[in-house]
C-alpha positions in Angstrom: 0.0 -0.1 0.0 1.3 3.6 -0.8 1.2 5.9 1.8 2.4 9.7 1.5 2.4 12.6 4.1 3.0 16.1 3.1 6.7 16.0 4.4 7.7 12.8 2.7 9.8 12.4 -0.8 7.8 11.7 -3.9 9.8 8.9 -4.7 9.9 5.4 -3.4 7.3 3.0 -2.4 6.2 2.6 1.2 4.2 -0.6 2.6 2.4 -1.0 5.8 3.5 -3.5 8.1 2.0 -4.5 11.3 2.7 -1.8 13.8 2.0 -3.7 17.2 4.5 -6.6 18.3 4.6 -8.8 21.3 8.1 -9.5 22.8 8.5 -11.3 26.0 4.9 -11.3 26.7 5.0 -7.5 26.7 3.4 -5.2 23.6 5.2 -2.3 21.6 4.1 -0.6 18.7 6.6 1.0 16.0 6.3 4.7 14.2 6.9 5.6 10.6 10.4 7.2 12.4 11.6 3.8 13.5 11.0 4.3 17.1 9.3 1.9 19.2 7.0 2.6 22.1 5.7 0.7 24.7 6.0 -1.5 27.0 2.3 -2.4 27.4 0.4 -5.1 29.2 -2.1 -6.0 26.3 -2.5 -5.7 22.8 -5.7 -3.6 23.1 -3.4 -1.3 25.5 -0.5 -0.7 22.5 -3.5 -0.5 19.6 -5.3 2.3 22.0 -1.8 4.3 22.6 -1.0 3.8 19.3 -4.4 5.5 17.6 -3.6 8.5 20.2 -0.1 8.7 18.8 -1.3 9.0 15.3 -3.9 11.3 16.2 -1.5 13.7 18.0 1.1 13.7 15.0 -2.0 14.8 13.0 -2.8 17.5 15.2 0.6 18.4 15.4 0.9 18.6 11.6 -2.3 20.4 11.5 -1.3 23.2 13.6 2.4 23.1 11.9 0.2 24.2 8.7 -2.0 26.9 10.6 1.3 28.4 11.8 2.4 28.8 8.4 -0.6 29.9 6.9 -0.6 32.8 10.0 3.0 33.6 9.3 2.4 34.1 5.4 -0.4 36.2 6.1 1.4 38.2 8.5 4.3 38.8 6.2 2.0 39.5 3.3 0.0 42.4 5.8 3.2 44.1 6.7 4.5 44.6 3.2 4.4 48.2 2.1 
């Protein structure tokens, strides 16, 4: 499956893999940045925390976009 974020390069194909893994009875989830988060006691806990993580990252990206728009508007309004 091809997935592209606004900050990703146009090159390459990215495949979705299993993000929640069990190691020694503890659950972890992986991010696109190749970071592991955990441990969690159950798969459900890990999946819930993964959903929260994705939501936070989406909100942060939207906030960055909004900040860029505000800066561009401010720059335009200060031009003589």
